[in-house]
N, C-alpha and C positions, 0 to 999 in steps of 0.2 A: 921762403913762402910767407905770405902775409895772412894773418888771422884777423877776424872781425869778432869783437866781443859784444854780446848783447847784455844789457843791464837789467836782466830779469832773473829771478830765482824761482824755478818751478819745473814742472814736468814737460819735457820736450818730446814731441811726436812728429815723425816723418813717415809718409807713405812711400814705399819703395816704387821708384819709377816716376814719381811726381816731384816737381820743384816747389813743394810747399812745406812749410814748417809751422807747427803750432806750439806755443808755450802757454801752459796753464798755471796760473798763480792762484792764490786764495781769493783775491779780489777781482782780477781781470784775466782775460784770455786774449793772447796776441796771435795774429795770423800773419805770417810772412810768406813772400814768394822769393825764390832764389833765382837770380839771374844766371842763365845757363852759360853765358860767356865769361863773366867776372866771378861767378860763384859767391856774390855778395847778397845778403838778405835785404829785402825791401819790405817795410811794414805796409801791409795791405789794409788791415782792419783790426780794431780793438773792440771787445765787448765785455761788459761786466759779467762776472761769474755768478749769475743768478741761480745756477744749478747747484752751487756750493760743492763742487766736485774738486778732487785733487788731480784727477786724470780724465782726459777727454780724448777719445779715439774716434776718428772718422773713417767711414768706409771709402773705398777707392773711388766710387762714383759720387759720393757726397749725399746720398739719400738717407743713410743711417748714421747714427752716432751713439757711442756707448760712453756713459759717464759713471764714475764711481769715486767714492771717498775712501781713503785709506782707513782700514779697520772695520769697514762695513762688511756685512756678510753677503750682500748681493750688489748687483749693478743695475743701472737703468738704461734701456734702449730707447732712443728718440728717433722719430722718423720725420723727414721734412714734410710739412703740411702743404706748402705752396712752392711752386717754381715760378718766380716772377718773370724771368727771361726779359729783363729790361733791355730796351733797344733805344738807340739814339739816331737822329737824322744825320747822315754823313754828307749828303749832297741834295741840292734842290733841283737837280736836273730831272727830266722826264725819262724814266727807265721802263716805260710800258713796252712789253714784248721783249725785254732784255733777258739775257742769260748771265749766270754768274758761276764762278768756280774759285775755290780756295787752293792756294799753293802754300801749304804750311811750312815746307822746307825753306822757302824763300821769304816767308812772312809777307806774302802778297795775296790779294784776291783780285780777280779779273771780272770786269763787267762789260758786256757788249752793249752797244747802242746800234742804231741802224747802219752807220757807216764807220764805226771805230770801236776799238777795244781799249778800255781804260784800266790801268794797273794802279791799284790802291795799296798803300802800306797797311798791313793788318793791325799794327799797334797805334799809329798816329792818324790813320784814315785820310792821309794826304795823297794826292795824285803823284805817283812816281814817274809814270810814262803814259803816253797816248800813242796808239798805233792806228793810223788811218787805213781803212780798207777801201780800195777802189771797187765800186760796184759796177756791174754790167748794165749798160743802158737797156731799158725795157719800154715797151709800148703799152704795158698793162696799167691798170688803174693803181695798183699797189706797187710801191717801190721795193727793190730788193733789200733784204736785211739779213743780218747774221742770225742763223738759227741754232748753231751748235758751236761750242768752243772746244 
């Protein structure tokens, strides 16, 4: 079995069921994600320890955090003030009237257009596959389109 060594000395915190790891040092706090296939840690973020804490514990959903210093009589509870929910543009196609669904088990999300379903990779946002849908001819003003996936 191969082990990976982190060059940090501090308090390590892991939430059961999540693939995340936090290492709290006196000067910095390191946030790692653990790859579920290789079980190798990947550095996601680093922040300065402006809280001056020796231990930093996060809630399962990430809204609350408890920080405390060894030898202190009490601890501090922090609550997230903002949820930025940053979004990026994946495609410049027109998805007006489209439907979408996520397939977490397969790391895919599907988006419908009028005559096709596009399979995107959830991690790279690249097109994995396109499925053309033959629509029925219509004499109506509006063309047929995919309503439900």
